[in-house]
C-alpha positions as CSV (number, residue, x, y, z in Angstrom):
1,M,-5.8,25.2,19.9
2,P,-2.0,25.8,20.0
3,Q,-0.8,29.2,21.1
4,I,2.9,28.9,20.2
5,K,3.9,29.6,16.6
6,S,5.8,26.3,16.2
7,A,2.9,24.3,17.5
8,K,0.6,25.9,15.1
9,K,3.0,25.1,12.3
10,R,3.1,21.4,13.5
11,V,-0.7,21.2,13.4
12,I,-0.7,22.3,9.7
13,T,2.3,20.1,8.8
14,D,0.8,17.0,10.5
15,A,-2.4,17.5,8.6
16,K,-0.6,17.7,5.3
17,R,1.6,14.6,6.1
18,G,-1.4,12.7,7.3
19,A,-3.3,13.4,4.0
20,A,-0.3,12.3,2.0
21,N,0.1,9.1,4.0
22,Q,-3.6,8.3,3.6
23,A,-3.3,8.7,-0.2
24,V,-0.4,6.2,-0.2
25,R,-2.2,3.8,2.0
26,S,-5.3,4.1,-0.2
27,S,-3.3,3.3,-3.3
28,V,-1.7,0.3,-1.7
29,K,-5.2,-1.1,-0.8
30,T,-6.5,-0.5,-4.3
31,A,-3.5,-2.3,-5.8
32,A,-4.0,-5.2,-3.5
33,K,-7.7,-5.4,-4.3
34,K,-6.8,-5.5,-8.0
35,V,-4.7,-8.5,-7.4
36,E,-7.4,-10.2,-5.3
37,A,-10.0,-9.6,-8.1
38,A,-7.7,-11.0,-10.8
39,V,-7.0,-14.1,-8.5
40,A,-10.8,-14.5,-7.9
41,A,-11.4,-14.4,-11.7
42,G,-8.6,-16.9,-12.2
43,D,-6.7,-14.7,-14.7
44,K,-3.0,-15.6,-14.1
45,D,-1.6,-13.0,-16.5
46,Q,-3.6,-10.2,-15.2
47,A,-2.9,-11.3,-11.6
48,K,0.8,-11.3,-12.2
49,A,0.8,-7.8,-13.7
50,A,-1.4,-6.5,-10.9
51,F,1.0,-8.2,-8.4
52,V,4.0,-6.4,-9.8
53,A,2.2,-3.0,-9.5
54,A,1.1,-3.8,-5.9
55,E,4.6,-5.0,-4.9
56,S,6.0,-1.7,-6.2
57,K,3.5,0.4,-4.3
58,L,4.1,-1.6,-1.1
59,A,7.9,-1.1,-1.4
60,H,7.4,2.6,-2.0
61,A,5.1,2.9,1.1
62,A,7.6,1.0,3.2
63,A,10.5,3.3,1.9
64,K,8.5,6.4,2.8
65,G,7.7,5.1,6.3
66,V,4.0,4.9,5.7
67,L,4.1,1.2,6.4
68,K,6.6,-0.8,8.4
69,K,9.1,-2.8,6.3
70,E,7.9,-6.0,7.9
71,T,4.2,-5.2,7.2
72,A,4.9,-4.5,3.5
73,S,6.9,-7.7,3.2
74,R,4.1,-9.8,4.8
75,K,1.5,-8.3,2.5
76,V,3.7,-9.0,-0.6
77,A,4.3,-12.6,0.6
78,R,0.6,-13.2,1.1
79,L,-0.3,-11.7,-2.3
80,A,2.4,-13.8,-4.0
81,K,1.1,-16.9,-2.4
82,K,-2.4,-16.2,-3.7
83,V,-1.1,-15.5,-7.2
84,D,1.0,-18.7,-7.2
85,K,-2.1,-20.8,-6.3
86,I,-4.0,-19.9,-9.5
87,G,-4.4,-22.8,-11.8
88,Q,-3.6,-25.5,-9.2
């Protein structure tokens, strides 16, 4: 347990930031799962709508530093590839 006041504050701050980051990561995963579900169902319109939402959440996570820019870009590209394959 930290003894120094600033270290005590860092523990509290880190816990808050960790919880916020976890919430963002969770929303990104949920959005990606919605895209995957729509793709599995073969519903192109729903998949496109879900993809737009997922892309927005990934961009937000990258901007906040929760995910690296390259990671977000890779995930968007992979989701886009799956959405584009519907109906082929």
